[in-house]
DOZA-606168 format. One record per residue (C-alpha): residue number from 1; residue in three letters; x, y, z. Coordinates in nm, 3 decimals. Layout:
! DOZA-606168
<node NUM,'ala',<X,Y,Z>>
...
END
This chain:
! DOZA-606168
<node 1,'met',<-7.040,2.249,6.420>>
<node 2,'val',<-7.252,2.011,6.480>>
<node 3,'pro',<-7.156,1.652,6.478>>
<node 4,'val',<-7.266,1.446,6.148>>
<node 5,'ala',<-7.318,1.092,6.152>>
<node 6,'asn',<-7.098,0.946,5.878>>
<node 7,'thr',<-7.242,0.762,5.601>>
<node 8,'phe',<-6.950,0.674,5.350>>
<node 9,'thr',<-7.090,0.633,5.001>>
<node 10,'glu',<-6.929,0.304,4.832>>
<node 11,'pro',<-6.819,0.438,4.463>>
<node 12,'glu',<-6.958,0.287,4.162>>
<node 13,'pro',<-6.751,-0.008,4.029>>
<node 14,'ser',<-6.555,0.082,3.725>>
<node 15,'ala',<-6.495,-0.081,3.401>>
<node 16,'leu',<-6.151,-0.084,3.483>>
<node 17,'leu',<-6.176,-0.243,3.816>>
<node 18,'leu',<-5.936,-0.583,3.821>>
<node 19,'leu',<-6.074,-0.897,3.992>>
<node 20,'leu',<-5.879,-0.838,4.316>>
<node 21,'gly',<-5.610,-1.059,4.395>>
<node 22,'gln',<-5.722,-1.311,4.140>>
<node 23,'gly',<-5.548,-1.377,3.765>>
<node 24,'gln',<-5.269,-1.233,3.580>>
<node 25,'asp',<-5.205,-0.859,3.554>>
<node 26,'ala',<-4.981,-0.771,3.276>>
<node 27,'phe',<-4.887,-0.425,3.355>>
<node 28,'ser',<-4.784,-0.533,3.716>>
<node 29,'glu',<-4.400,-0.542,3.845>>
<node 30,'arg',<-4.332,-0.864,3.801>>
<node 31,'gly',<-4.640,-0.948,3.546>>
<node 32,'val',<-4.685,-1.310,3.673>>
<node 33,'asp',<-4.953,-1.560,3.824>>
<node 34,'cys',<-4.837,-1.603,4.210>>
<node 35,'pro',<-4.761,-1.988,4.210>>
<node 36,'gly',<-4.923,-2.176,4.482>>
<node 37,'asp',<-5.151,-2.404,4.638>>
<node 38,'leu',<-5.350,-2.090,4.806>>
<node 39,'pro',<-5.665,-2.188,5.026>>
<node 40,'ala',<-6.023,-2.113,4.898>>
<node 41,'pro',<-6.117,-1.763,4.942>>
<node 42,'ser',<-6.444,-1.901,5.045>>
<node 43,'asp',<-6.269,-2.103,5.333>>
<node 44,'pro',<-6.457,-2.011,5.597>>
<node 45,'asp',<-6.145,-2.052,5.885>>
<node 46,'leu',<-5.865,-1.835,5.670>>
<node 47,'val',<-5.931,-1.550,5.980>>
<node 48,'ala',<-5.847,-1.867,6.259>>
<node 49,'arg',<-5.545,-2.023,5.998>>
<node 50,'ala',<-5.395,-1.661,5.986>>
<node 51,'trp',<-5.390,-1.575,6.312>>
<node 52,'ala',<-5.275,-1.966,6.453>>
<node 53,'ala',<-4.978,-1.955,6.161>>
<node 54,'lys',<-4.891,-1.596,6.319>>
<node 55,'gln',<-4.891,-1.696,6.680>>
<node 56,'ala',<-4.700,-2.022,6.628>>
<node 57,'leu',<-4.419,-1.812,6.398>>
<node 58,'gly',<-4.465,-1.575,6.704>>
<node 59,'glu',<-4.114,-1.326,6.671>>
<node 60,'arg',<-4.022,-1.509,6.409>>
<node 61,'ala',<-4.219,-1.344,6.174>>
<node 62,'phe',<-4.234,-0.913,6.156>>
<node 63,'ile',<-4.572,-0.863,5.946>>
<node 64,'leu',<-4.608,-0.527,5.776>>
<node 65,'gly',<-4.890,-0.391,5.592>>
<node 66,'his',<-4.942,-0.093,5.374>>
<node 67,'his',<-5.204,0.160,5.444>>
<node 68,'tyr',<-5.347,0.073,5.107>>
<node 69,'gln',<-5.416,-0.302,5.242>>
<node 70,'arg',<-5.721,-0.449,5.245>>
<node 71,'asp',<-5.874,-0.463,5.632>>
<node 72,'glu',<-5.864,-0.837,5.648>>
<node 73,'val',<-5.478,-0.854,5.588>>
<node 74,'ile',<-5.407,-0.527,5.776>>
<node 75,'gln',<-5.564,-0.712,6.103>>
<node 76,'phe',<-5.288,-0.894,6.098>>
<node 77,'ala',<-5.014,-0.658,6.054>>
<node 78,'asp',<-4.763,-0.584,6.335>>
<node 79,'val',<-4.731,-0.215,6.192>>
<node 80,'thr',<-4.873,-0.033,5.917>>
<node 81,'gly',<-4.727,0.286,5.729>>
<node 82,'asp',<-4.614,0.411,5.413>>
<node 83,'ser',<-4.345,0.228,5.235>>
<node 84,'phe',<-4.039,0.349,5.354>>
<node 85,'lys',<-4.176,0.381,5.757>>
<node 86,'leu',<-4.223,0.014,5.737>>
<node 87,'ala',<-3.889,-0.053,5.563>>
<node 88,'gln',<-3.735,0.139,5.836>>
<node 89,'lys',<-3.941,-0.049,6.107>>
<node 90,'ala',<-3.848,-0.389,5.992>>
<node 91,'ala',<-3.449,-0.300,5.996>>
<node 92,'ala',<-3.549,-0.175,6.362>>
<node 93,'ser',<-3.631,-0.541,6.419>>
<node 94,'pro',<-3.350,-0.764,6.375>>
<node 95,'asn',<-3.481,-1.005,6.602>>
<node 96,'ser',<-3.727,-1.117,6.315>>
<node 97,'glu',<-3.631,-1.398,6.099>>
<node 98,'phe',<-3.883,-1.341,5.837>>
<node 99,'ile',<-4.045,-1.014,5.698>>
<node 100,'val',<-4.350,-1.055,5.572>>
<node 101,'phe',<-4.433,-0.766,5.350>>
<node 102,'cys',<-4.795,-0.665,5.293>>
<node 103,'gly',<-4.720,-0.422,5.028>>
<node 104,'val',<-4.547,-0.423,4.709>>
<node 105,'his',<-4.254,-0.571,4.522>>
<node 106,'phe',<-4.043,-0.236,4.522>>
<node 107,'met',<-4.135,-0.186,4.908>>
<node 108,'ala',<-4.029,-0.541,4.963>>
<node 109,'glu',<-3.712,-0.433,4.805>>
<node 110,'ser',<-3.640,-0.140,4.984>>
<node 111,'ala',<-3.667,-0.364,5.290>>
<node 112,'asp',<-3.434,-0.641,5.206>>
<node 113,'ile',<-3.173,-0.331,5.142>>
<node 114,'leu',<-3.246,-0.196,5.518>>
<node 115,'thr',<-3.252,-0.512,5.673>>
<node 116,'ala',<-2.990,-0.753,5.794>>
<node 117,'asp',<-2.841,-1.060,5.564>>
<node 118,'asp',<-3.002,-1.297,5.771>>
<node 119,'gln',<-3.329,-1.173,5.754>>
<node 120,'leu',<-3.543,-1.288,5.472>>
<node 121,'val',<-3.797,-1.086,5.295>>
<node 122,'val',<-4.109,-1.241,5.184>>
<node 123,'leu',<-4.410,-1.097,4.978>>
<node 124,'pro',<-4.729,-1.315,4.967>>
<node 125,'asp',<-4.794,-1.253,4.574>>
<node 126,'leu',<-4.488,-1.192,4.375>>
<node 127,'ala',<-4.769,-1.053,4.086>>
<node 128,'ala',<-4.802,-0.727,4.365>>
<node 129,'gly',<-4.619,-0.461,4.162>>
<node 130,'cys',<-4.629,-0.113,4.077>>
<node 131,'ser',<-4.756,-0.006,3.745>>
<node 132,'met',<-4.560,0.361,3.841>>
<node 133,'ala',<-4.203,0.192,3.937>>
<node 134,'asp',<-4.241,-0.026,3.633>>
<node 135,'met',<-4.258,0.292,3.415>>
<node 136,'ala',<-3.885,0.364,3.458>>
<node 137,'ala',<-3.719,0.053,3.336>>
<node 138,'ala',<-3.329,0.069,3.407>>
<node 139,'asp',<-3.211,0.010,3.048>>
<node 140,'gln',<-3.488,0.346,2.960>>
<node 141,'val',<-3.303,0.529,3.230>>
<node 142,'ala',<-2.931,0.482,3.136>>
<node 143,'ala',<-3.056,0.556,2.771>>
<node 144,'ala',<-3.204,0.880,2.900>>
<node 145,'trp',<-2.900,0.949,3.069>>
<node 146,'arg',<-2.696,0.927,2.708>>
<node 147,'ser',<-2.936,1.176,2.584>>
<node 148,'leu',<-2.853,1.422,2.846>>
<node 149,'glu',<-2.484,1.371,2.807>>
<node 150,'ala',<-2.507,1.434,2.399>>
<node 151,'ala',<-2.684,1.756,2.504>>
<node 152,'gly',<-2.424,1.843,2.752>>
<node 153,'val',<-2.597,1.842,3.093>>
<node 154,'ala',<-2.552,1.539,3.235>>
<node 155,'asp',<-2.270,1.682,3.432>>
<node 156,'val',<-2.493,1.982,3.587>>
<node 157,'thr',<-2.785,1.710,3.659>>
<node 158,'ile',<-2.855,1.558,3.985>>
<node 159,'pro',<-3.105,1.245,4.014>>
<node 160,'val',<-3.356,1.264,4.203>>
<node 161,'thr',<-3.608,0.895,4.257>>
<node 162,'tyr',<-3.885,0.866,4.458>>
<node 163,'met',<-3.914,0.590,4.719>>
<node 164,'asn',<-4.181,0.431,4.487>>
<node 165,'ser',<-3.914,0.304,4.264>>
<node 166,'thr',<-3.705,-0.033,4.167>>
<node 167,'ala',<-3.399,-0.113,4.351>>
<node 168,'ala',<-3.207,-0.097,3.995>>
<node 169,'ile',<-3.318,0.301,3.959>>
<node 170,'lys',<-3.244,0.346,4.303>>
<node 171,'ala',<-2.873,0.250,4.241>>
<node 172,'phe',<-2.856,0.386,3.903>>
<node 173,'thr',<-2.936,0.780,4.128>>
<node 174,'gly',<-2.679,0.624,4.404>>
<node 175,'glu',<-2.400,0.576,4.150>>
<node 176,'his',<-2.486,0.905,3.996>>
<node 177,'gly',<-2.478,1.123,4.317>>
<node 178,'gly',<-2.820,1.166,4.348>>
<node 179,'thr',<-3.074,1.088,4.630>>
<node 180,'ile',<-3.409,0.929,4.723>>
<node 181,'cys',<-3.705,1.101,4.819>>
<node 182,'thr',<-4.049,1.027,4.949>>
<node 183,'ser',<-4.388,1.242,4.928>>
<node 184,'ser',<-4.324,1.425,5.253>>
<node 185,'asn',<-3.975,1.518,5.214>>
<node 186,'ala',<-3.952,1.580,4.847>>
<node 187,'lys',<-3.869,1.959,4.892>>
<node 188,'lys',<-3.606,1.887,5.110>>
<node 189,'ser',<-3.434,1.613,4.874>>
<node 190,'leu',<-3.494,1.869,4.575>>
<node 191,'asp',<-3.322,2.149,4.733>>
<node 192,'trp',<-3.043,1.914,4.843>>
<node 193,'ala',<-2.976,1.854,4.449>>
<node 194,'phe',<-3.022,2.193,4.340>>
<node 195,'ser',<-2.752,2.298,4.572>>
<node 196,'gln',<-2.508,1.993,4.378>>
<node 197,'gly',<-2.621,2.053,4.055>>
<node 198,'glu',<-2.809,2.286,3.772>>
<node 199,'lys',<-3.107,2.043,3.713>>
<node 200,'val',<-3.278,1.778,3.859>>
<node 201,'leu',<-3.363,1.448,3.645>>
<node 202,'phe',<-3.674,1.326,3.875>>
<node 203,'leu',<-3.788,0.953,3.846>>
<node 204,'pro',<-4.038,0.790,3.818>>
<node 205,'asp',<-4.344,1.047,3.918>>
<node 206,'gln',<-4.414,1.336,3.727>>
<node 207,'his',<-4.680,1.462,3.917>>
<node 208,'leu',<-4.488,1.473,4.258>>
<node 209,'gly',<-4.191,1.619,4.115>>
<node 210,'arg',<-4.414,1.937,3.888>>
<node 211,'asn',<-4.624,1.992,4.219>>
<node 212,'thr',<-4.279,1.989,4.424>>
<node 213,'ala',<-4.131,2.229,4.191>>
<node 214,'val',<-4.388,2.472,4.109>>
<node 215,'leu',<-4.540,2.488,4.458>>
<node 216,'glu',<-4.312,2.432,4.693>>
<node 217,'leu',<-3.978,2.558,4.543>>
<node 218,'gly',<-4.131,2.842,4.347>>
<node 219,'met',<-4.044,2.724,4.010>>
<node 220,'ser',<-4.289,2.787,3.669>>
<node 221,'leu',<-4.422,2.486,3.470>>
<node 222,'asp',<-4.192,2.670,3.164>>
<node 223,'asp',<-3.880,2.507,3.422>>
<node 224,'cys',<-4.063,2.179,3.388>>
<node 225,'val',<-3.999,1.964,3.051>>
<node 226,'val',<-4.125,1.545,3.032>>
<node 227,'phe',<-3.909,1.334,2.896>>
<node 228,'asp',<-4.092,1.013,2.710>>
<node 229,'pro',<-3.872,0.728,2.721>>
<node 230,'his',<-4.087,0.572,2.465>>
<node 231,'lys',<-3.945,0.835,2.212>>
<node 232,'pro',<-3.631,0.938,2.066>>
<node 233,'gly',<-3.425,1.138,2.273>>
<node 234,'gly',<-3.761,1.150,2.524>>
<node 235,'gly',<-3.928,1.392,2.285>>
<node 236,'leu',<-3.709,1.683,2.398>>
<node 237,'thr',<-3.495,1.902,2.179>>
<node 238,'ala',<-3.120,1.921,2.299>>
<node 239,'glu',<-3.208,2.273,2.386>>
<node 240,'gln',<-3.510,2.189,2.567>>
<node 241,'leu',<-3.306,2.001,2.796>>
<node 242,'gln',<-3.026,2.291,2.822>>
<node 243,'arg',<-3.325,2.503,2.931>>
<node 244,'ala',<-3.507,2.295,3.190>>
<node 245,'arg',<-3.442,2.266,3.526>>
<node 246,'met',<-3.698,2.002,3.611>>
<node 247,'ile',<-3.629,1.710,3.369>>
<node 248,'leu',<-3.968,1.513,3.479>>
<node 249,'trp',<-3.986,1.107,3.381>>
<node 250,'arg',<-4.296,1.051,3.201>>
<node 251,'gly',<-4.413,0.839,3.487>>
<node 252,'his',<-4.732,0.879,3.689>>
<node 253,'cys',<-4.947,0.688,3.978>>
<node 254,'ser',<-5.245,0.476,3.831>>
<node 255,'val',<-5.472,0.553,4.146>>
<node 256,'his',<-5.395,0.872,4.206>>
<node 257,'gly',<-5.348,1.000,3.813>>
<node 258,'arg',<-5.708,0.914,3.781>>
<node 259,'phe',<-5.852,1.182,3.987>>
<node 260,'thr',<-5.938,1.506,3.772>>
<node 261,'ala',<-6.007,1.856,3.798>>
<node 262,'asp',<-6.393,1.758,3.743>>
<node 263,'ser',<-6.407,1.552,4.025>>
<node 264,'val',<-6.329,1.842,4.263>>
<node 265,'asp',<-6.559,2.071,4.115>>
<node 266,'glu',<-6.846,1.818,4.141>>
<node 267,'ile',<-6.776,1.708,4.470>>
<node 268,'arg',<-6.755,2.080,4.574>>
<node 269,'ala',<-7.076,2.136,4.402>>
<node 270,'lys',<-7.274,1.832,4.581>>
<node 271,'val',<-7.117,1.946,4.913>>
<node 272,'pro',<-7.091,2.326,5.023>>
<node 273,'asn',<-6.758,2.404,5.267>>
<node 274,'ile',<-6.616,2.055,5.193>>
<node 275,'asn',<-6.232,1.993,5.207>>
<node 276,'val',<-6.087,1.868,4.968>>
<node 277,'leu',<-5.725,1.670,5.055>>
<node 278,'val',<-5.544,1.453,4.804>>
<node 279,'his',<-5.207,1.305,4.764>>
<node 280,'pro',<-4.906,1.501,4.574>>
<node 281,'glu',<-4.886,1.244,4.333>>
<node 282,'cys',<-5.231,1.367,4.173>>
<node 283,'gln',<-5.205,1.565,3.878>>
<node 284,'his',<-5.106,1.956,3.892>>
<node 285,'glu',<-5.477,2.052,3.799>>
<node 286,'val',<-5.638,1.886,4.102>>
<node 287,'val',<-5.362,1.967,4.338>>
<node 288,'leu',<-5.444,2.346,4.255>>
<node 289,'lys',<-5.788,2.333,4.294>>
<node 290,'ser',<-5.787,2.090,4.621>>
<node 291,'asp',<-5.762,2.296,4.981>>
<node 292,'his',<-5.469,2.069,5.136>>
<node 293,'val',<-5.221,1.828,4.941>>
<node 294,'gly',<-5.005,1.553,5.169>>
<node 295,'ser',<-4.825,1.234,5.173>>
<node 296,'thr',<-5.047,0.951,5.297>>
<node 297,'glu',<-4.925,1.018,5.661>>
<node 298,'his',<-5.006,1.386,5.654>>
<node 299,'ile',<-5.371,1.255,5.515>>
<node 300,'ile',<-5.361,1.036,5.829>>
<node 301,'gln',<-5.310,1.289,6.087>>
<node 302,'thr',<-5.533,1.591,5.908>>
<node 303,'leu',<-5.830,1.368,5.929>>
<node 304,'ala',<-5.735,1.288,6.301>>
<node 305,'ala',<-5.698,1.643,6.391>>
<node 306,'ala',<-6.021,1.787,6.185>>
<node 307,'glu',<-6.262,1.929,6.373>>
<node 308,'ser',<-6.578,1.698,6.455>>
<node 309,'gly',<-6.881,1.759,6.219>>
<node 310,'ser',<-6.640,1.874,5.923>>
<node 311,'ala',<-6.689,1.714,5.553>>
<node 312,'trp',<-6.387,1.618,5.337>>
<node 313,'ala',<-6.349,1.442,5.027>>
<node 314,'ile',<-6.015,1.239,4.986>>
<node 315,'gly',<-5.793,1.190,4.665>>
<node 316,'thr',<-5.599,0.873,4.773>>
<node 317,'glu',<-5.662,0.471,4.736>>
<node 318,'leu',<-5.998,0.380,4.844>>
<node 319,'asn',<-5.886,0.114,5.094>>
<node 320,'leu',<-5.740,0.394,5.291>>
<node 321,'val',<-6.054,0.637,5.288>>
<node 322,'arg',<-6.282,0.355,5.339>>
<node 323,'arg',<-6.065,0.294,5.675>>
<node 324,'leu',<-6.093,0.645,5.786>>
<node 325,'ala',<-6.414,0.697,5.709>>
<node 326,'ser',<-6.483,0.396,5.984>>
<node 327,'gln',<-6.238,0.536,6.192>>
<node 328,'his',<-6.361,0.878,6.232>>
<node 329,'pro',<-6.753,0.878,6.241>>
<node 330,'asp',<-6.799,1.233,6.303>>
<node 331,'lys',<-6.674,1.319,6.041>>
<node 332,'gln',<-6.824,1.362,5.716>>
<node 333,'ile',<-6.547,1.167,5.474>>
<node 334,'met',<-6.574,1.116,5.079>>
<node 335,'phe',<-6.360,0.937,4.817>>
<node 336,'leu',<-6.292,1.194,4.557>>
<node 337,'asp',<-6.373,0.979,4.239>>
<node 338,'lys',<-6.720,0.859,4.204>>
<node 339,'thr',<-6.598,0.512,4.046>>
<node 340,'ile',<-6.369,0.251,4.229>>
<node 341,'cys',<-6.013,0.344,4.266>>
<node 342,'tyr',<-5.801,0.091,4.409>>
<node 343,'cys',<-5.423,-0.027,4.383>>
<node 344,'ser',<-5.492,-0.312,4.159>>
<node 345,'thr',<-5.169,-0.459,4.236>>
<node 346,'met',<-5.144,-0.359,4.596>>
<node 347,'asn',<-5.488,-0.556,4.669>>
<node 348,'arg',<-5.352,-0.876,4.503>>
<node 349,'ile',<-5.235,-0.960,4.832>>
<node 350,'asp',<-5.535,-1.115,5.030>>
<node 351,'leu',<-5.616,-1.335,5.315>>
<node 352,'pro',<-5.551,-1.625,5.100>>
<node 353,'his',<-5.203,-1.516,5.008>>
<node 354,'leu',<-5.164,-1.398,5.379>>
<node 355,'val',<-5.257,-1.802,5.489>>
<node 356,'trp',<-5.052,-1.943,5.250>>
<node 357,'ala',<-4.738,-1.724,5.281>>
<node 358,'leu',<-4.732,-1.761,5.694>>
<node 359,'glu',<-4.876,-2.123,5.681>>
<node 360,'ser',<-4.564,-2.180,5.475>>
<node 361,'leu',<-4.313,-2.032,5.695>>
<node 362,'val',<-4.460,-2.214,5.984>>
<node 363,'glu',<-4.376,-2.560,5.788>>
<node 364,'asp',<-4.028,-2.404,5.723>>
<node 365,'arg',<-4.078,-2.335,5.320>>
<node 366,'val',<-3.964,-2.001,5.244>>
<node 367,'ile',<-4.154,-1.904,4.955>>
<node 368,'asn',<-4.163,-1.562,4.731>>
<node 369,'gln',<-3.863,-1.407,4.919>>
<node 370,'ile',<-3.753,-1.089,4.758>>
<node 371,'thr',<-3.388,-1.030,4.700>>
<node 372,'val',<-3.171,-0.743,4.586>>
<node 373,'asp',<-2.809,-0.859,4.444>>
<node 374,'pro',<-2.505,-0.682,4.653>>
<node 375,'asp',<-2.381,-0.419,4.407>>
<node 376,'thr',<-2.762,-0.282,4.354>>
<node 377,'ala',<-2.841,-0.269,4.713>>
<node 378,'his',<-2.526,-0.102,4.740>>
<node 379,'trp',<-2.602,0.189,4.534>>
<node 380,'ala',<-2.927,0.186,4.647>>
<node 381,'arg',<-2.833,0.232,4.992>>
<node 382,'val',<-2.598,0.504,4.907>>
<node 383,'ala',<-2.885,0.686,4.747>>
<node 384,'leu',<-3.112,0.591,5.085>>
<node 385,'asp',<-2.844,0.721,5.279>>
<node 386,'arg',<-2.803,1.083,5.174>>
<node 387,'met',<-3.151,1.103,5.208>>
<node 388,'leu',<-3.146,0.993,5.558>>
<node 389,'ala',<-2.866,1.262,5.598>>
<node 390,'leu',<-3.107,1.578,5.524>>
<node 391,'pro',<-3.137,1.766,5.782>>
<node 392,'gly',<-3.477,1.724,5.938>>
<node 393,'val',<-3.579,1.399,5.768>>
<node 394,'gly',<-3.724,1.141,5.938>>
<node 395,'ser',<-3.937,0.812,5.878>>
<node 396,'arg',<-4.265,0.959,5.729>>
<node 397,'asp',<-4.329,0.882,5.368>>
END
């Protein structure tokens, strides 16, 4: 195949796009402005200040950068990866006093659960949350479990919770005999769950649960029902709960949920022989029309191994797609959606927030520390350990 000159086409601005890293997002996990005297984004010395603070802290600070972060932040990360991989890397660095997590709130919680008590986890912007994680609140899940009890199915239902969830939901899962999963080991977690019970309550992303159950476990769509926490009894009858094998929580990723089947059709019409590669958090119809589906790490590895000159449309967060296009100039890499699709809360962590966090630590001021209370941490760790005990489960997510 003849190599192509990669010319990444920037998507059109979306009317829903937030001013990244600015203002207040009422739907973020924290839903608050981040306090602090931040340096101005226009400060020409921001990069130099960040490097100086990082050098001054040395091994005292370990900076984690999620794949969806801006390049201006990623350049300072000691390690990059997906959420669970980063939390594990933090746990494997016991000499670091500070874990600076450039990600979102639930990721920082996981790091606090897995690291030592004397290590402090810092989130540069407290408003960096996750809309998916917020779609399953502790009181809602407790009420859902009561609905399962009323239908007589709670005793045969095993909760399986996606890593993209709050510590409280992970703890509920651990306390009720369930396990955690990542986007790459969801099948193994579900196989284990069905060896323990007859049904699964899958939280909080319905699309990952449905895609895994139907495409990897061989279930039908009729085996799946969606529990809506905003409706009495989840909007389901006792008979529906009794018939279902997969009880999917009505949650989704605000980024991956935006891709549509029409997006796939449009890009195939535009670019013949294109490979469509999407994340399993995408809608079922999108996954069915795609050529490849896999976790963020799988997407990265697939493109690294792809033939020079091949064309790819990627259905995941825009920062990562843009970075992959830059890393692989011999391939034609495009964004699956025609409009901008950032993870707006992830993007709240910008260079001013990172500089502020690092310079504060240099001055021995710990800002935005993320802590999980001991009881919640215990049960969340129980659920995580069940996942880690599954055969062949590694650090990918």
